[in-house]
C-alpha positions as CSV (number, residue, x, y, z in Angstrom):
1,I,239.5,80.8,142.2
2,S,236.7,83.4,143.2
3,R,236.8,84.4,139.4
4,R,236.3,80.9,138.2
5,M,233.9,80.0,140.6
6,A,231.8,83.5,139.8
7,S,231.9,82.5,136.1
8,L,231.0,78.8,136.9
9,V,227.9,79.9,138.7
10,R,226.9,82.5,136.1
11,E,227.2,79.6,133.5
12,I,225.1,77.4,135.8
13,S,222.4,80.1,136.1
14,T,222.2,80.6,132.2
15,V,221.7,76.7,132.0
16,C,219.0,76.5,134.5
17,F,217.1,79.5,132.9
18,L,217.5,78.1,129.6
19,F,216.0,74.9,131.0
20,A,213.4,76.7,133.0
21,V,212.1,78.6,129.7
22,F,212.3,75.6,127.6
23,S,210.1,73.4,130.2
24,V,207.7,76.2,130.4
25,S,207.4,76.6,126.5
26,S,207.0,73.0,126.3
27,A,204.5,72.4,128.8
28,D,200.8,71.9,127.3
29,S,198.9,73.9,129.4
30,S,196.0,74.6,126.1
31,C,194.1,71.5,126.8
32,K,191.8,73.1,129.1
33,G,189.0,75.1,127.6
34,T,186.1,77.0,129.2
35,C,182.6,76.4,128.7
36,T,179.4,77.4,130.3
37,H,176.7,74.2,131.1
38,D,173.6,76.7,129.8
39,G,175.2,76.4,126.7
40,Y,176.2,80.4,126.0
41,P,178.7,81.2,124.9
42,L,180.4,78.0,124.6
43,P,178.7,74.8,126.0
44,C,180.1,72.1,127.6
45,G,179.9,68.4,125.8
46,V,181.2,66.5,122.9
47,W,180.2,66.1,119.7
48,L,181.3,64.4,116.2
49,K,183.1,65.9,113.9
50,N,184.4,63.3,111.4
51,E,184.4,59.7,110.8
52,T,185.2,57.4,108.1
53,K,183.4,57.8,104.6
54,S,180.8,54.5,104.1
55,A,182.4,54.0,100.4
56,S,185.7,52.8,101.9
57,L,184.1,50.2,103.8
58,G,182.4,47.0,102.6
59,T,184.2,43.4,101.9
60,Y,187.8,42.8,102.4
61,A,189.9,39.9,101.8
62,L,190.9,37.4,104.3
63,N,194.7,37.5,105.1
64,S,194.9,41.0,102.7
65,G,192.5,43.3,103.3
66,V,192.9,46.5,105.4
67,A,190.4,48.6,106.8
68,K,191.6,52.3,107.7
69,L,189.2,53.7,110.1
70,H,189.0,57.3,111.2
71,C,187.2,59.8,113.5
72,S,187.2,63.2,115.2
73,F,185.8,64.7,118.1
74,S,185.1,68.4,119.6
75,S,184.8,68.8,123.1
76,L,185.1,71.3,125.9
77,P,186.2,71.8,128.5
78,E,188.9,68.7,128.0
79,P,189.7,66.2,125.4
80,V,188.3,63.2,125.0
81,Q,189.6,59.7,125.1
82,I,188.6,57.9,122.0
83,Q,187.9,53.9,122.2
84,W,187.4,51.9,119.2
85,M,184.5,49.1,119.7
86,F,183.5,45.9,117.9
87,R,180.3,43.8,117.4
88,P,180.6,40.4,115.5
89,S,178.0,40.1,112.9
90,D,177.8,36.2,113.6
91,S,175.4,37.0,116.9
92,A,172.3,38.8,117.5
93,T,173.4,39.0,121.0
94,A,176.8,39.7,120.8
95,Q,177.9,43.0,123.4
96,W,180.0,45.8,122.1
97,R,183.8,45.2,123.1
98,E,187.1,47.3,122.6
99,F,189.2,45.9,120.2
100,P,193.2,46.7,119.9
101,C,193.8,48.5,116.4
102,A,196.7,46.5,113.9
103,K,198.0,50.2,114.2
104,K,196.6,53.5,115.7
105,E,197.6,56.8,115.6
106,E,196.0,60.2,117.6
107,H,196.4,63.6,117.1
108,K,195.3,66.4,119.4
109,N,194.4,69.9,118.7
110,C,193.9,72.1,121.9
111,Q,192.1,75.5,121.7
112,K,190.2,77.1,124.1
113,E,187.2,77.5,122.0
114,E,187.2,74.0,120.5
115,I,189.4,70.6,121.7
116,I,189.7,68.3,118.9
117,V,190.9,64.7,119.3
118,E,191.1,62.3,116.1
119,S,191.9,58.8,116.0
120,H,193.2,56.7,112.9
121,C,192.8,52.9,113.3
122,E,193.9,50.5,111.1
123,V,192.2,46.9,111.1
124,R,194.1,43.7,109.3
125,M,191.5,41.3,107.9
126,N,193.7,38.3,109.6
127,S,190.7,36.2,110.9
128,L,186.9,35.4,109.6
129,K,185.6,36.4,112.8
130,M,186.7,40.0,112.1
131,S,183.6,40.4,110.4
132,G,181.2,42.8,111.9
133,T,180.2,46.4,113.1
134,Y,183.0,48.9,114.2
135,K,182.2,52.3,115.7
136,C,184.3,54.4,118.0
137,A,183.5,56.1,121.4
138,A,184.6,59.2,123.0
139,T,184.2,60.5,126.5
140,I,185.7,63.1,128.8
141,P,187.2,61.0,131.7
142,N,185.3,61.6,135.4
143,Q,182.3,63.0,133.4
144,H,179.1,61.1,133.9
145,E,176.3,63.3,132.2
146,Q,175.6,61.9,128.6
147,R,176.4,65.4,126.8
148,Y,180.3,64.4,127.9
149,R,180.0,60.9,125.4
150,A,179.5,60.9,121.8
151,F,179.6,58.0,119.1
152,S,180.3,57.7,115.6
153,S,178.4,55.8,113.0
154,E,178.8,52.4,112.9
155,F,181.2,50.8,110.2
156,A,179.8,47.3,108.6
157,I,182.9,45.2,107.3
158,N,182.8,41.8,105.6
159,V,185.7,39.5,105.5
160,V,185.6,36.4,102.7
161,G,188.3,33.9,102.1
162,I,189.1,30.6,103.2
163,E,191.0,29.4,106.5
164,P,193.4,26.4,106.5
165,L,191.4,22.9,106.9
166,R,191.6,21.1,110.1
167,V,191.2,17.5,110.6
168,I,188.8,17.0,113.8
169,S,189.6,13.1,113.7
170,S,190.3,10.1,111.5
171,R,189.8,6.5,111.9
172,L,191.6,4.3,109.2
173,P,192.5,0.7,110.2
174,L,193.5,-1.2,106.9
175,N,191.2,-3.6,105.1
176,K,188.3,-2.2,107.5
177,N,185.6,0.8,107.6
178,G,187.1,3.8,108.4
179,E,186.4,7.6,108.4
180,I,187.7,11.3,108.4
181,N,186.2,14.3,109.6
182,L,187.0,17.8,108.3
183,E,186.4,21.4,109.7
184,V,186.2,23.6,106.9
185,C,186.2,27.5,107.9
186,A,184.9,30.3,105.1
187,N,183.0,33.0,104.5
188,P,180.5,32.8,102.5
189,R,179.7,29.1,102.7
190,P,181.7,27.5,100.6
191,E,181.3,24.2,98.1
192,V,183.8,21.2,98.8
193,F,185.1,18.3,96.9
194,W,187.0,15.2,97.8
195,H,189.5,13.8,95.7
196,T,189.9,10.0,96.3
197,V,191.1,7.4,93.9
198,D,187.4,6.4,92.9
199,G,187.3,10.5,91.7
200,I,186.0,13.6,92.6
201,I,183.0,13.0,95.1
202,S,180.8,16.2,96.6
203,P,178.6,16.3,99.8
204,E,175.6,13.7,99.7
205,K,177.1,11.7,97.0
206,S,179.1,8.6,97.0
207,S,181.1,5.8,94.9
208,K,182.0,2.2,95.3
209,R,184.4,2.7,98.3
210,F,183.3,5.9,99.5
211,A,180.6,8.7,100.7
212,V,180.6,11.8,101.5
213,T,178.0,13.5,104.4
214,S,176.5,17.0,103.9
215,L,178.4,19.8,105.1
216,T,176.8,21.4,108.0
217,P,177.6,24.5,110.6
218,R,179.8,23.1,113.1
219,T,178.6,23.4,116.7
220,S,180.4,23.1,119.9
221,L,179.3,22.3,123.4
222,K,180.9,24.7,126.3
223,V,178.7,23.5,129.2
224,Q,176.8,20.6,129.7
225,S,173.7,22.1,130.9
226,E,173.4,24.9,128.0
227,P,172.3,24.0,124.1
228,L,175.2,23.5,121.6
229,S,176.5,27.0,120.4
230,P,177.6,27.3,116.3
231,V,181.3,27.9,115.5
232,P,180.9,31.2,113.3
233,Y,181.9,30.5,109.8
234,C,182.7,27.1,110.5
235,Y,181.3,23.6,108.7
236,R,182.1,20.0,109.4
237,T,182.2,17.3,106.3
238,S,183.1,13.5,106.7
239,L,184.3,11.1,104.4
240,L,183.1,7.3,104.8
241,I,185.3,4.8,103.6
242,H,184.3,1.0,102.8
243,K,187.8,-0.9,103.4
244,V,190.5,1.2,103.8
245,Q,193.5,0.3,101.4
246,E,197.1,1.2,102.0
247,N,197.4,3.1,99.3
248,D,194.1,5.7,99.7
249,E,195.1,9.1,99.6
250,F,192.9,12.3,100.1
251,H,192.7,15.6,98.8
252,M,190.3,18.2,99.0
253,S,189.1,21.5,96.8
254,I,187.3,24.1,98.5
255,R,185.6,26.8,96.4
256,G,185.1,30.3,97.7
257,E,184.0,33.3,96.7
258,L,187.1,34.9,95.5
259,N,189.3,31.9,94.7
260,I,189.7,27.6,94.8
261,V,192.0,26.4,97.6
262,H,193.2,22.6,97.1
263,E,194.8,20.8,100.4
264,K,196.1,17.3,100.9
265,I,194.6,15.7,103.9
266,T,197.7,14.3,105.9
267,V,196.1,10.9,107.4
268,K,197.8,7.8,108.1
269,V,196.4,4.6,107.5
270,K,197.1,2.2,110.3
């Protein structure tokens, strides 16, 4: 029994020793460099190392475009934390805010002379409101001096396309005058055409029974005491109908920069 116990103790000791060696070897103790505040021989701070090339940016198609952004920073004495920032292009007073990447990968290379953190951010263009300016910001946590933060260049992205139509309101009483109010969201400003039983009618035109209002920027009132605020990339148009008929049907064509969209407007005559 004593021999078996001794053998078991030796096996346990061996396993514990191997585990301890593995734990020490897998622990990352290299992400702590040395630096000096006076700049010699290795200065403390954060520096931009690499970033997205401007040639890979520009205009992307709605719901199919994917922008792949990246940036890397070197720092001492610790690695940086990287945040991706966004500012919409539809407002001159908009503030920078952090945004979540659709896919994000980070790589860290730890050396005593230079700690490098590289970040890759994938932005999928599923909304016109993603048009704007992007950048990445790097900071060393718990450090408040300017030397411990840095930024990449600002990357301009424009999203073009047409979003689905939205019926704002409709009033279609049989044999009485009616109207349909629509919201059209597109970038750039689109051309719209109503299809009626009288034919195709464009904004500010009319036929025997139909008239179309101009395409105007959509606004909303968030607070009663404040002025109206524009809804980005969205416009409003109305179809005015003289004596609504039971067989009236309505369609719209929207011509954008990349394509033409045809949609049936689902409304009911009462």
